[in-house]
LUMZA-99171 format. One line per 5 residues: their letters; for each residue x, y, z of N, C-alpha, C. Coordinates in steps of 0.001 Angstrom, whole numbers. Example, Ala and Ser with C-alpha at 12.3 -4.5 7.8 and 13.67 -1.06 7.14 Angstrom:
BEGIN
AS	13190,-5690,7800,12300,-4500,7800,13200,-3300,7800; 12850,-2250,7080,13670,-1060,7140,12900,30,7870
END
This chain:
BEGIN
MKNKS	-5059,8865,24433,-4153,7770,24042,-5427,6713,25232; -5706,6967,26159,-6027,5908,26864,-7396,5077,26342; -8138,5898,25453,-9375,5267,25105,-8855,4601,23738; -7841,4747,23322,-7585,4277,22061,-6828,3096,22587; -5943,2656,23566,-5744,1516,23638,-6374,740,24539
YYYIA	-7331,973,25198,-8771,23,25298,-8887,-425,24528; -9487,328,23166,-10029,-58,21803,-9927,-1133,21395; -7669,-745,21206,-6987,-2240,20332,-7232,-3269,21265; -7194,-3631,23058,-7195,-4195,23677,-8671,-5084,23345; -9290,-3986,23341,-10572,-4581,22903,-10741,-5676,21493
LLTFV	-10045,-4860,20284,-10222,-5333,19626,-9683,-6456,19198; -8314,-6481,19971,-7476,-8237,20092,-8375,-9060,20896; -9062,-9117,22090,-9512,-9540,22351,-10632,-10341,21527; -11527,-9295,21299,-12743,-9705,20213,-12242,-10784,18981; -10809,-10625,18634,-9888,-11143,17390,-9928,-12534,17550
CVTFL	-9446,-12883,19295,-8925,-13739,19718,-10124,-14385,19781; -10902,-14471,20999,-11940,-15327,21379,-13191,-15665,19904; -13331,-14348,19380,-13873,-14722,18407,-13957,-15686,17062; -12702,-15104,16587,-12284,-16284,15245,-11186,-17337,15748; -11125,-17048,17266,-10132,-18582,17702,-8925,-18809,16712
SSCYS	-8414,-18480,15415,-7722,-18803,14809,-7572,-17756,13966; -6174,-18075,13665,-6373,-16961,12270,-6114,-18322,10726; -5774,-19154,11345,-6070,-20310,10551,-6366,-21476,11295; -7080,-22502,10692,-7494,-24064,11121,-7981,-24481,10048; -7957,-25819,10477,-8134,-27229,9572,-9329,-28005,10170
TNAHR	-10633,-27789,9725,-10823,-29375,9868,-11130,-30554,8440; -10899,-31578,9189,-11343,-32425,8052,-10362,-32298,6530; -9090,-32037,6527,-8261,-31737,5937,-9419,-30095,4680; -9473,-29683,5657,-10194,-27925,5278,-9659,-27104,5972; -8299,-26375,5469,-7787,-25572,5852,-8552,-23874,5842
VLKLA	-8251,-22782,6446,-9210,-21814,6288,-8115,-20726,6897; -7902,-19830,5930,-7264,-18496,6261,-7697,-17587,5926; -7690,-16570,7416,-8236,-15717,7559,-7219,-14375,7148; -8412,-13718,5984,-7532,-12061,5469,-8606,-11108,5993; -7647,-9818,6728,-8369,-8634,6624,-7495,-7291,6106
HSLDP	-8332,-6700,5509,-7657,-4987,5178,-8458,-3875,5459; -8236,-2915,5338,-8941,-1457,5392,-9785,-922,4191; -10259,-1957,3350,-9969,-1009,1851,-11834,-1321,1635; -11951,-678,846,-13214,-874,733,-13711,-1916,3; -15047,-3119,73,-15096,-4053,-1314,-15072,-3323,-2551
THPVH	-15224,-2369,-3023,-14990,-1876,-4510,-13791,-1380,-4935; -13072,-1332,-3953,-11486,-1009,-4181,-10735,-1745,-5331; -9973,-2164,-6204,-9475,-3049,-7031,-8183,-3972,-6589; -8116,-3454,-5139,-6863,-4349,-4295,-7978,-5754,-3995; -9227,-4830,-3424,-9942,-5639,-2170,-10477,-6677,-3294
KAMAY	-10708,-6349,-4576,-11740,-7226,-5531,-10292,-8611,-6088; -8903,-8188,-5916,-8002,-8846,-6395,-7628,-10035,-5277; -7856,-9554,-4479,-7683,-10078,-3114,-9124,-11666,-3149; -10049,-11048,-3596,-11167,-11896,-3863,-11216,-12788,-5031; -10655,-12339,-5936,-9941,-13063,-6659,-9240,-14399,-6627
MAERV	-7960,-13813,-5914,-7179,-15202,-5149,-7944,-15777,-4005; -9088,-15458,-3999,-9376,-16559,-2238,-10351,-17736,-3376; -10753,-17204,-5251,-11388,-18199,-5970,-10546,-19373,-6335; -9299,-18857,-6709,-8012,-19350,-7222,-7705,-20596,-6656; -7357,-19840,-5099,-6885,-20840,-4125,-8094,-22203,-3990
KYYSK	-9166,-21488,-3695,-10319,-22819,-3734,-10252,-23483,-5103; -10263,-23291,-6176,-10025,-23676,-7018,-8734,-24670,-7585; -7342,-24439,-7418,-6485,-25112,-7115,-6640,-26136,-5759; -6827,-25929,-5009,-6975,-26540,-3647,-8319,-27924,-4241; -8682,-27225,-4807,-10086,-28530,-4686,-11148,-28425,-3673
GKMEI	-11345,-27224,-3541,-12009,-27478,-2255,-11633,-26955,-804; -10042,-27776,-579,-9207,-27861,577,-8850,-26926,1117; -8626,-25420,781,-8320,-24553,1350,-9006,-23460,768; -9338,-22392,1980,-10306,-21415,1992,-9720,-20199,2483; -9669,-19193,1838,-9777,-17312,2355,-11031,-17138,2805
EIYPS	-11097,-16243,4191,-12420,-15651,4660,-11530,-14261,4135; -12494,-13429,4022,-11600,-12255,3797,-13238,-11208,4597; -11943,-10200,5448,-12618,-9312,6050,-12121,-8301,6083; -13122,-7117,5021,-12685,-6003,4489,-13306,-4589,5272; -13235,-2955,4804,-13212,-2377,5363,-12878,-1577,6517
GQLGS	-11840,-2356,7205,-11187,-2195,8592,-12077,-3029,9461; -12868,-3914,9617,-13294,-4450,10399,-12901,-5316,11258; -11303,-5287,10942,-10509,-6208,12294,-9704,-5160,12438; -9414,-4183,11821,-8387,-3011,12619,-8013,-2455,11701; -7601,-1206,11487,-6281,-242,10745,-5600,-909,9770
EQQCV	-4868,-321,8809,-4001,-1262,8519,-2524,-1598,9109; -2079,-710,10131,-1240,-1065,11479,-1608,-2090,11975; -2521,-1901,12560,-3616,-2870,13271,-3274,-3849,12879; -4121,-4391,11428,-3857,-5828,10856,-2234,-6177,10665; -1711,-5867,10892,-190,-5912,10381,213,-6487,12153
ELLQI	-579,-5773,13342,421,-6078,14428,-523,-7755,14522; -1968,-7738,14136,-2465,-8941,14607,-1655,-9948,13669; -1031,-9531,12652,-742,-10873,11812,594,-11486,12302; 1465,-10478,12977,2864,-10344,13903,2550,-11621,14727; 1390,-11490,15577,1108,-12435,16801,328,-13685,16276
GSLAI	-99,-13830,14932,-866,-15056,14784,-2064,-14489,15491; -2907,-13542,15009,-4383,-13740,15428,-4779,-13230,13801; -3993,-13245,12686,-4627,-12883,11514,-3516,-13644,10461; -3904,-14564,9498,-3507,-14863,8691,-2065,-13736,7613; -3308,-13065,6727,-3043,-12704,5876,-3513,-11352,5866
TKVSA	-2803,-10267,5311,-3381,-8979,5252,-2591,-8617,3938; -2956,-6893,3484,-2425,-5527,2603,-1809,-4879,2885; -581,-4687,3163,-301,-3026,3162,783,-2604,2532; 1163,-1592,2670,1655,-641,1929,3137,-605,1957; 3499,-492,544,5704,-900,733,5774,124,1943
AVMES	5117,1338,2252,5599,2298,2850,5645,1926,4265; 4918,1293,5051,4845,441,5872,5547,248,6314; 6362,-1049,5569,7067,-2294,5076,8945,-1633,5824; 8588,40,5463,10104,351,5901,10297,239,7442; 9665,366,8126,10004,234,9864,10662,-1197,10409
FTKNY	10306,-2322,9120,10671,-3207,9138,12382,-3746,8904; 12117,-3209,7274,13320,-2760,6790,14176,-2116,5773; 15205,-1484,6173,15320,-395,5383,14888,-266,3917; 15594,-1691,2822,15168,-1569,1817,14351,-1430,1463; 13186,-1473,1905,11528,-1089,1109,11623,572,1121
QVLGL	12318,1196,1810,12655,2753,2044,12885,3130,293; 13532,2088,-412,14201,2459,-1833,12798,2634,-2298; 11811,1997,-2458,10206,1716,-3377,9735,3232,-3103; 10078,3369,-2100,8876,4967,-2135,9966,5945,-2042; 11234,5938,-2763,11970,7205,-3211,11368,8024,-4627
PYIFR	11150,9138,-4774,10635,9506,-5466,11522,9297,-6939; 10560,9200,-7913,10903,9054,-9656,11722,7609,-9933; 11536,6498,-8807,12324,5613,-8850,12432,4688,-9892; 11137,5118,-10443,10821,4254,-11971,10757,4952,-12443; 11369,4171,-13955,11125,5521,-14896,9493,5136,-15469
SKQHC	8586,4213,-15534,7625,4188,-16050,6861,2762,-15683; 5804,2330,-15416,5062,1408,-14658,5782,191,-15587; 5889,-139,-16462,6229,-1299,-16748,7766,-1440,-16165; 8809,-475,-16133,9505,-703,-15345,9762,-1102,-13961; 8768,-516,-13073,7868,-881,-11468,7992,-2252,-11801
FNVLD	7299,-2632,-12995,6566,-4335,-12746,7738,-4972,-12737; 9029,-4652,-13763,10575,-5942,-13826,10689,-5460,-13031; 10518,-4564,-11976,11511,-4670,-10575,11184,-5942,-9935; 9463,-5731,-9617,8766,-6228,-8428,8703,-7281,-8759; 8456,-8020,-9957,8048,-9299,-10466,9700,-10009,-10420
GTIGK	10925,-9184,-10699,12295,-10241,-10550,12426,-10637,-9012; 14064,-10571,-9305,14874,-10381,-8061,15080,-9297,-6780; 14975,-8747,-7289,14936,-7697,-6499,13643,-7845,-5455; 12290,-8117,-6026,11355,-8312,-5638,11058,-9033,-4470; 11697,-10400,-5001,11560,-11547,-4385,12509,-11648,-2723
ELLNS	13850,-10922,-3455,14598,-10509,-2135,13449,-9718,-1209; 13265,-8708,-1898,12127,-7954,-778,11169,-8447,91; 10632,-9552,-238,9456,-9959,-105,9846,-10975,1033; 10887,-11621,901,11632,-12560,2013,12664,-11406,2701; 12369,-10626,3161,13458,-9666,3873,13204,-9201,5196
TVKFN	11657,-9825,5308,10757,-9371,6694,10592,-11335,7645; 11553,-12058,6687,10761,-12710,7717,10859,-13372,9449; 12197,-12681,9650,12909,-12967,11096,11918,-11093,11666; 10793,-10626,11036,9778,-10372,11974,8278,-10575,12100; 8551,-12004,11364,7131,-13082,11059,6231,-12671,10491
IQGLC	6426,-11922,9286,6244,-11317,8043,6616,-12298,6703; 6076,-12996,5960,6518,-13436,4672,5873,-12382,3481; 6766,-12035,2620,5755,-11491,1357,5347,-12472,630; 4400,-12660,-13,3554,-13068,-1420,3750,-12657,-2346; 3564,-11541,-2496,3511,-10412,-4083,3447,-9566,-4020
FYDAG	3285,-8416,-4914,3346,-6883,-5026,2095,-6786,-5526; 860,-5960,-5230,-85,-5286,-5940,84,-3918,-6622; -143,-3108,-7396,9,-2003,-8213,-1269,-1678,-7521; -313,-69,-7199,-1403,548,-6613,-834,2250,-7204; -878,2237,-8080,-514,3443,-8680,253,4545,-8585
SRSFY	157,5620,-9260,1048,6624,-8999,729,7795,-8081; 1499,8027,-6617,1058,9646,-5576,1072,10554,-6201; -231,10636,-6493,-80,12350,-6563,-640,13551,-5939; -773,14844,-5937,-810,15756,-4486,-2592,16266,-5276; -3273,15934,-4172,-4629,16802,-4016,-4607,18113,-3137
TINKL	-4962,18874,-3321,-5837,20096,-2230,-6986,20561,-2026; -7213,21174,-1493,-8512,21836,-977,-8591,23105,-1987; -7716,24052,-1723,-8240,25132,-2263,-6996,25702,-3347; -6121,25131,-4047,-4633,25342,-4847,-4150,24124,-5762; -4301,24513,-6909,-3763,23912,-7925,-2115,23795,-7599
IYTPD	-1046,22703,-7201,118,22255,-7665,614,22349,-8976; 1107,23321,-9898,1688,23505,-10424,3724,23236,-10775; 3906,23904,-9430,5506,23278,-9422,5790,23198,-8031; 6978,22476,-7562,6770,22380,-6030,6994,23506,-5054; 7053,24872,-5434,6863,26042,-4991,5819,26337,-4431
DLKGL	4606,25975,-5219,3144,25737,-4712,2526,25026,-3642; 3616,23867,-3309,3509,23581,-1588,4305,23889,-470; 4609,25369,-793,5515,26254,489,3832,26466,1138; 4643,26474,2860,3103,26314,3364,2107,25909,3400; 1863,24881,2523,540,24307,2836,1037,22501,4044
KIRVL	177,22385,4274,37,20742,5472,-177,19857,4108; 890,18688,4284,258,17517,3308,144,16639,4234; -901,15907,3786,-718,14450,5049,-481,13450,4195; 1078,12573,4744,1444,11777,4219,1443,10582,5099; 2141,9193,4830,2046,8178,4869,2703,8487,6482
KSQTA	2575,7241,7557,3760,7474,8406,5012,6761,7611; 5824,7480,7280,6861,6843,7100,8090,7970,6654; 9130,7585,6916,9812,8914,6767,10386,9106,5295; 10550,8607,4820,10684,8670,3283,9437,9263,2679; 8506,9183,2871,7378,9987,2673,7496,11442,3065
MDLVR	7683,11661,4646,8091,13226,4892,9563,13991,4477; 9779,12979,3984,12049,13444,3675,10991,14137,1910; 10205,13432,1182,9788,13632,313,8983,15175,92; 7960,15433,1229,6939,16080,759,7851,17446,1567; 8747,17122,2646,9686,18179,2760,11016,19109,1805
AMGGS	11424,18099,1186,12166,18346,522,11486,19138,-1366; 9800,19288,-1210,9131,20089,-2492,9104,21035,-1893; 9098,21239,-539,8804,22649,337,7674,22830,1041; 6616,21616,943,5747,21502,1679,5644,20700,3609; 4496,20813,4261,4864,19901,5586,4025,19012,5298
PTPIS	5014,18158,5817,4514,16386,6155,3448,16427,7382; 2780,15494,7289,1863,15686,8331,1452,14195,8601; 2071,13494,8962,1243,11877,9101,-352,11915,9932; -1269,11416,9020,-2289,11050,9858,-3056,9989,9430; -3325,8594,9945,-3641,7590,9756,-4993,7838,8547
WGELY	-5259,6955,7729,-6063,6974,6423,-7993,7093,6716; -7725,6223,7825,-9281,6682,8807,-9923,7961,8865; -8586,8541,9152,-8922,9744,10170,-8928,10768,9074; -8194,10840,7840,-7755,11690,6954,-9126,12790,6227; -10209,11776,6088,-11266,13034,5766,-11834,13855,6363
TALQS	-11804,13638,7840,-12287,14587,9001,-10751,15697,8861; -9817,14534,8906,-8662,16118,8967,-8923,17160,7771; -9122,16680,6361,-9109,17386,5452,-10519,18737,5477; -11846,17752,5647,-12875,18993,6262,-12911,20103,7046; -11809,19697,7921,-11740,20515,9152,-10635,21623,8893
GVVDG	-9903,21099,7916,-8582,22488,7800,-7078,21742,8615; -7469,20574,9269,-5999,20142,9852,-5143,19888,8961; -5142,19757,8023,-4085,19572,6919,-4828,20399,5333; -3966,20675,4392,-4151,21610,3418,-4299,20252,1858; -4165,19665,2228,-4053,18149,1074,-3454,16748,1514
AENNP	-3533,16647,614,-2332,14894,591,-2084,14797,-827; -1549,13090,-595,-878,12698,-1846,-1486,11092,-2134; -2061,10802,-2939,-2546,9330,-3400,-2869,9441,-4839; -3214,7989,-4846,-3532,7319,-6716,-5059,7993,-6765; -5450,7766,-7874,-6743,8181,-8105,-7610,7846,-8223
PSFYT	-7678,5633,-7354,-9011,4951,-6868,-8738,5297,-5893; -8118,6011,-5366,-7996,6011,-3285,-8937,7236,-3521; -8210,8088,-3991,-9289,9685,-3859,-10311,9724,-4151; -10752,8912,-5384,-12262,8594,-5330,-12975,7929,-4716; -12593,6328,-4081,-13141,5569,-3379,-13093,6011,-1667
SHHYE	-12439,6968,-1455,-11990,7907,-83,-13341,8826,85; -13466,9558,-1004,-14569,10603,-1202,-13502,11817,-721; -12429,11774,-1040,-11686,12749,-687,-11590,13813,-1547; -12510,13403,-2909,-12317,14611,-3553,-13892,15863,-3444; -14277,15387,-2507,-16054,16182,-1837,-15111,17243,-1322
VCKYY	-14428,17318,-864,-13878,18152,20,-12192,18829,-1093; -11047,18343,-1303,-10167,18490,-2174,-10626,18818,-3760; -10429,19789,-4151,-11289,19872,-5435,-9766,20241,-6665; -8810,19761,-6207,-7736,19839,-7386,-6868,19059,-7078; -6727,18507,-8597,-5802,16835,-8226,-4617,17405,-9575
SLDEH	-3567,17285,-9036,-2109,18007,-9379,-1450,16287,-9465; -1123,15806,-11035,-1017,14403,-11729,760,14803,-11784; 1219,15101,-10522,3215,14663,-10641,3258,13561,-10734; 2904,12486,-10288,3240,11590,-9862,4761,10798,-9523; 4818,11553,-7946,5940,11603,-7540,6624,10212,-7250
TMIPD	5737,9331,-6518,5707,8055,-6273,5218,6409,-7136; 5900,6128,-6740,4848,4350,-7410,5213,3308,-6370; 4724,3686,-5177,4835,2948,-4311,3663,1521,-4134; 4442,824,-3941,3284,-765,-4872,2556,-1332,-2932; 1641,-1701,-3353,1066,-2669,-1866,1725,-3706,-1653
VLIIN	1928,-4299,-465,2344,-6070,-458,1550,-6637,18; 1196,-7845,-246,228,-8765,165,1512,-9972,1387; 867,-9979,2502,1624,-10399,3373,531,-11626,4330; 1921,-12581,4894,1336,-13693,5219,2221,-14035,6874; 1452,-14384,7962,2506,-14576,9287,2973,-15330,8557
TVIWN	4244,-15568,8852,6105,-16447,8576,4944,-17890,9188; 5076,-18038,10755,4246,-19310,11106,3976,-20107,10632; 2410,-19385,9837,1575,-20020,9700,2338,-20370,7955; 2794,-19491,7488,3446,-19664,6044,4421,-21319,6262; 4775,-21224,7251,5860,-22256,7501,5264,-23600,8137
GLSDE	3956,-23561,8408,3304,-24582,8352,2717,-25164,8180; 2283,-24460,6324,1564,-25091,5428,2268,-25618,4582; 1596,-27007,4183,2644,-28196,3422,2820,-27910,1867; 4463,-28349,1337,4555,-27645,215,3392,-27317,-921; 2590,-28720,-393,1444,-28056,-1618,-109,-26725,-1277
EKDWL	111,-27271,-128,-384,-26073,6,-238,-24559,-142; 1311,-24174,252,1660,-23061,-429,2072,-22736,-1704; 1796,-23836,-2286,1817,-24081,-3934,318,-23481,-4399; -451,-23987,-3880,-1618,-23275,-3734,-2234,-21995,-3503; -1555,-21805,-3007,-1356,-20404,-1889,-654,-19269,-3178
QKAAN	550,-19547,-3392,1530,-18945,-4221,909,-18492,-5898; 931,-19724,-6282,-214,-19585,-7893,-1280,-18507,-7908; -2154,-18445,-6663,-3210,-18366,-5909,-2491,-16455,-6502; -1971,-16419,-5495,-1115,-14777,-5396,-1127,-14231,-6551; -78,-14835,-7528,791,-14431,-9142,-758,-14148,-9712
DSVIE	-1616,-15022,-9746,-2968,-15151,-10595,-3388,-13493,-10155; -3651,-13199,-8956,-4156,-12186,-8290,-3461,-10865,-8703; -2259,-11101,-8942,-1563,-9723,-9700,-2115,-9369,-10589; -1872,-10793,-11879,-2298,-10191,-12905,-3845,-9815,-13202; -4240,-10055,-12414,-6004,-9541,-12523,-5959,-8368,-11971
ERKLW	-5175,-8115,-10720,-5255,-6761,-9877,-4553,-5353,-11075; -3635,-6158,-11207,-3357,-5007,-12581,-4325,-4448,-13941; -4884,-5180,-14069,-6049,-5172,-15068,-7049,-4177,-14490; -7543,-4627,-12993,-8273,-4057,-12251,-8028,-2416,-12151; -6417,-2458,-12028,-6854,-1014,-11773,-6440,-250,-12490
AESEK	-6232,-973,-13529,-5771,19,-15031,-7412,1221,-15394; -8406,63,-14943,-9709,277,-15254,-10507,1779,-14459; -10291,587,-12879,-10225,1879,-11502,-9799,3233,-11965; -8142,2925,-12476,-7871,4719,-12688,-8205,5433,-13366; -8682,5097,-14865,-9383,5748,-15621,-10929,5760,-15596
ESLKK	-11333,5405,-14549,-12985,5804,-14027,-12900,7010,-12926; -11493,6271,-12274,-12007,7430,-11117,-11804,8646,-11424; -10669,8752,-12473,-10557,10215,-12575,-11426,11012,-13265; -12066,10069,-14331,-13872,10575,-14961,-14894,11072,-14002; -14727,10398,-12783,-15439,10069,-11799,-15507,11846,-10821
VQEAG	-14094,11673,-10377,-13698,12848,-10225,-13847,14309,-10315; -13460,13960,-12255,-13645,15490,-12775,-15481,15684,-12879; -16583,14452,-13052,-17646,14940,-12993,-18053,15752,-11510; -17169,15040,-10751,-18075,15698,-9286,-16989,17245,-9289; -16698,18072,-10029,-16094,19107,-10042,-15101,19370,-9928
VTVIH	-14240,18249,-9976,-12577,18327,-9472,-11855,18825,-11226; -10499,19826,-10347,-9972,20105,-11410,-8634,19718,-11774; -8002,18498,-12653,-7108,18444,-12892,-6335,17909,-13631; -4888,18612,-13740,-3919,19098,-14656,-2896,17830,-14378; -2191,18167,-15292,-636,17282,-15552,448,17836,-15680
PEKAP	1105,18669,-14581,2137,19643,-14064,3099,18736,-14641; 4282,19560,-15333,5873,19392,-16136,6085,18668,-14453; 6877,17345,-14721,7636,16386,-13729,8584,17112,-13507; 9741,17460,-14398,11079,18218,-14198,11137,18612,-13107; 10561,19766,-12772,11116,20489,-11526,10439,20098,-10069
FAEKV	9810,18987,-10363,9862,17961,-8834,10718,16856,-8867; 10890,16580,-10142,11984,15013,-10014,13308,16309,-9461; 13909,17222,-9814,14865,18158,-9824,15189,18326,-8327; 13804,18859,-7385,13511,19235,-6456,14189,18095,-5433; 13617,17132,-5700,14140,16004,-4926,15813,14785,-5158
QPMLN	16361,15337,-6014,17183,15005,-6629,18268,14880,-4976; 18688,15791,-4736,19522,15519,-3531,19107,14687,-2324; 17614,14445,-2087,17216,12961,-1079,17531,11891,-1812; 17661,11556,-3280,18134,10674,-3806,19792,10475,-3416; 20351,11842,-3661,21728,11334,-3828,22482,11327,-2470
SFKKK	21323,11474,-1301,22077,11172,-9,22262,9951,515; 21605,8836,-551,21538,7603,-156,23474,6886,-936; 23484,7742,-1322,25450,7463,-2090,25874,6975,-249; 25220,8232,715,26289,7861,2138,25581,6167,2405; 24934,5682,2101,24448,4513,2696,24702,3118,1462
PKLWK	25818,2826,1717,26196,2147,341,24841,655,-130; 24832,-192,1102,23444,-725,491,22301,-903,-407; 21569,518,470,20507,1121,-234,21003,1588,-1438; 22297,2138,-1495,22355,2739,-3121,22810,2057,-4183; 23449,773,-3133,23615,-120,-4530,22024,-959,-4825
LITAI	21244,-1534,-3522,19346,-1458,-4487,19066,-351,-5638; 19106,1085,-5391,18923,1645,-5844,19962,1905,-7763; 20857,1103,-7765,21335,1262,-8837,21118,-78,-9474; 20851,-961,-8207,20477,-2397,-9044,18747,-2003,-10194; 18050,-1516,-9245,16723,-1124,-10025,16846,-101,-11001
KNVKD	17849,1141,-11054,18263,1928,-12448,18612,754,-13168; 19112,-268,-13300,19578,-926,-14501,19086,-2162,-14922; 17668,-2240,-14566,16297,-3050,-14576,16297,-2732,-15754; 15805,-3114,-17007,15163,-2815,-18469,13750,-2417,-18700; 12941,-1605,-18519,11613,-1545,-18878,11176,-2479,-19740
END
């Protein structure tokens, strides 16, 4: 713990001293700093790079976004913390991580809450999505847009998952999210929160028996080198969220906000196209590398977690949100 604390303090000092500010202006030229933990080949990174191009286009060069990928400024959680204190302007975070700021985000991580990809998009692009993006302002976080992060499915080292019963006795890495842990536990597995950067080693050493994620992340992380079984039960469609420091956002002029928001909206369209292409290519690549990919029947998985969804009836506000999502048309 001491070493980790020392590392984080050193990282924070480096960011503050070296980069001076997450947002600065010189001669009517504003620069916003964006950092994240994804590889530059990842479709979400490519979408953010596209957003930077669009910002430059809309502003005619008056606004610029500098991107630091691959965890250069820290892990996903550390980037959120840096953003909150103003040492970073923008970052990408999983909606599951946002649960720690507002309970409403829990709903996006519920299993089989979305009937289809289009249903998910309609929810995120509509009133519900906008309300969620604005729900963390008091925590110094303003949401800009949602990115498609595909469907999460189970992959394991040496066992195919045909039904939830096949998860019994298996230690499954999950996001640091109560909803994610409850989901795996409901299906009979043993949820084990581990940071993304440490997961490859944890799989390789047998600390966990498997994990759950989308195809592009399974491929770009090289987890397919260790896990040779991928069961596409597609239990959740947890999106990514692009967020900006609230103080920095409020410090932008209306024109600057318009440039940035339009660029973010453009990047959503681009990201969805890139994601679909990457998902198809990733599944092809992992199968070529010897991974067995199956499409198990989803009904037994959905049935297993139904009590988990029903438990939200005891939470009127969240149940109202769940109902509203179900009422959105595909």
